[in-house]
C-alpha positions as a Markdown table, in Angstrom:
| # | Residue | x | y | z |
|---|---|---|---|---|
| 1 | Unk | -42.5 | -0.1 | -16.5 |
| 2 | Unk | -42.5 | 2.4 | -13.6 |
| 3 | Unk | -41.0 | -0.3 | -11.2 |
| 4 | Unk | -38.2 | -1.0 | -13.7 |
| 5 | Unk | -37.4 | 2.7 | -13.9 |
| 6 | Unk | -37.3 | 2.9 | -10.1 |
| 7 | Unk | -35.1 | -0.2 | -9.9 |
| 8 | Unk | -32.5 | 1.2 | -12.3 |
| 9 | Unk | -32.5 | 4.5 | -10.5 |
| 10 | Unk | -31.8 | 2.8 | -7.2 |
| 11 | Unk | -29.1 | 0.7 | -8.9 |
| 12 | Unk | -27.4 | 3.8 | -10.3 |
| 13 | Unk | -27.6 | 5.6 | -6.9 |
| 14 | Unk | -26.2 | 2.6 | -5.1 |
| 15 | Unk | -23.3 | 2.1 | -7.6 |
| 16 | Unk | -22.4 | 5.8 | -7.5 |
| 17 | Unk | -22.5 | 5.7 | -3.7 |
| 18 | Unk | -20.2 | 2.7 | -3.5 |
| 19 | Unk | -17.8 | 4.3 | -6.0 |
| 20 | Unk | -17.6 | 7.6 | -4.0 |
| 21 | Unk | -17.1 | 5.8 | -0.7 |
| 22 | Unk | -14.3 | 3.5 | -2.1 |
| 23 | Unk | -12.7 | 6.5 | -3.7 |
| 24 | Unk | -12.6 | 8.3 | -0.4 |
| 25 | Unk | -11.1 | 5.2 | 1.3 |
| 26 | Unk | -8.3 | 5.0 | -1.3 |
| 27 | Unk | -7.6 | 8.8 | -1.2 |
| 28 | Unk | -7.6 | 8.8 | 2.6 |
| 29 | Unk | -5.3 | 5.7 | 2.7 |
| 30 | Unk | -2.8 | 7.3 | 0.3 |
| 31 | Unk | -2.7 | 10.5 | 2.3 |
| 32 | Unk | -2.2 | 8.6 | 5.5 |
| 33 | Unk | 0.6 | 6.6 | 3.9 |
| 34 | Unk | 2.4 | 9.8 | 2.7 |
| 35 | Unk | 2.0 | 11.4 | 6.1 |
| 36 | Unk | 3.4 | 8.4 | 7.9 |
| 37 | Unk | 6.3 | 8.2 | 5.5 |
| 38 | Unk | 7.2 | 11.8 | 6.0 |
| 39 | Unk | 7.3 | 11.2 | 9.8 |
| 40 | Unk | 9.5 | 8.1 | 9.3 |
| 41 | Unk | 11.8 | 9.9 | 6.9 |
| 42 | Unk | 12.5 | 12.7 | 9.5 |
| 43 | Unk | 13.0 | 10.1 | 12.2 |
| 44 | Unk | 16.6 | 8.9 | 11.9 |
| 45 | Unk | 16.5 | 6.4 | 14.6 |
| 46 | Unk | 16.2 | 2.7 | 14.0 |
| 47 | Unk | 18.2 | 0.4 | 11.7 |
| 48 | Unk | 19.3 | 1.6 | 8.4 |
| 49 | Unk | 18.5 | -0.6 | 5.4 |
| 50 | Unk | 21.5 | 0.4 | 3.4 |
| 51 | Unk | 23.4 | -2.7 | 4.5 |
| 52 | Unk | 24.4 | -1.3 | 7.8 |
| 53 | Unk | 22.3 | -3.7 | 9.8 |
| 54 | Unk | 23.1 | -7.3 | 9.0 |
| 55 | Unk | 19.9 | -8.6 | 10.7 |
| 56 | Unk | 17.7 | -6.4 | 8.5 |
| 57 | Unk | 19.6 | -7.5 | 5.4 |
| 58 | Unk | 19.3 | -11.1 | 6.4 |
| 59 | Unk | 15.5 | -10.8 | 7.0 |
| 60 | Unk | 15.0 | -9.1 | 3.7 |
| 61 | Unk | 17.1 | -11.7 | 1.9 |
| 62 | Unk | 15.2 | -14.5 | 3.6 |
| 63 | Unk | 11.8 | -13.0 | 2.7 |
| 64 | Unk | 12.8 | -12.6 | -1.0 |
| 65 | Unk | 14.1 | -16.2 | -1.0 |
| 66 | Unk | 10.8 | -17.5 | 0.4 |
| 67 | Unk | 8.5 | -15.4 | -1.8 |
| 68 | Unk | 10.4 | -16.0 | -5.1 |
| 69 | Unk | 11.3 | -19.6 | -4.4 |
| 70 | Unk | 15.0 | -18.9 | -4.9 |
| 71 | Unk | 14.6 | -17.1 | -8.2 |
| 72 | Unk | 14.8 | -13.5 | -6.9 |
| 73 | Unk | 17.9 | -11.5 | -6.4 |
| 74 | Unk | 18.5 | -8.4 | -4.3 |
| 75 | Unk | 20.6 | -5.9 | -6.1 |
| 76 | Unk | 20.3 | -3.0 | -3.7 |
| 77 | Unk | 18.3 | -2.1 | -0.6 |
| 78 | Unk | 17.2 | 1.6 | -0.3 |
| 79 | Unk | 14.7 | 3.4 | 1.8 |
| 80 | Unk | 11.8 | 4.7 | -0.3 |
| 81 | Unk | 11.0 | 8.3 | 0.2 |
């Protein structure tokens, strides 16, 4: 019975450790994404995705066409903040 108790204790510690590490990875990833997005929002160089750059619009349209097998429609293209 003592070995079973030890096994469940180790199982609990392992599961808690994995949960904490994965939570830290998710939180760090979200913070990194927000930081990079703020850098990109302040950088006004590069093509605009509001329809100003026909190449970018064509690439987005082609990607939507491929992914949705012709069933998807693009109603607007806006940069997410």
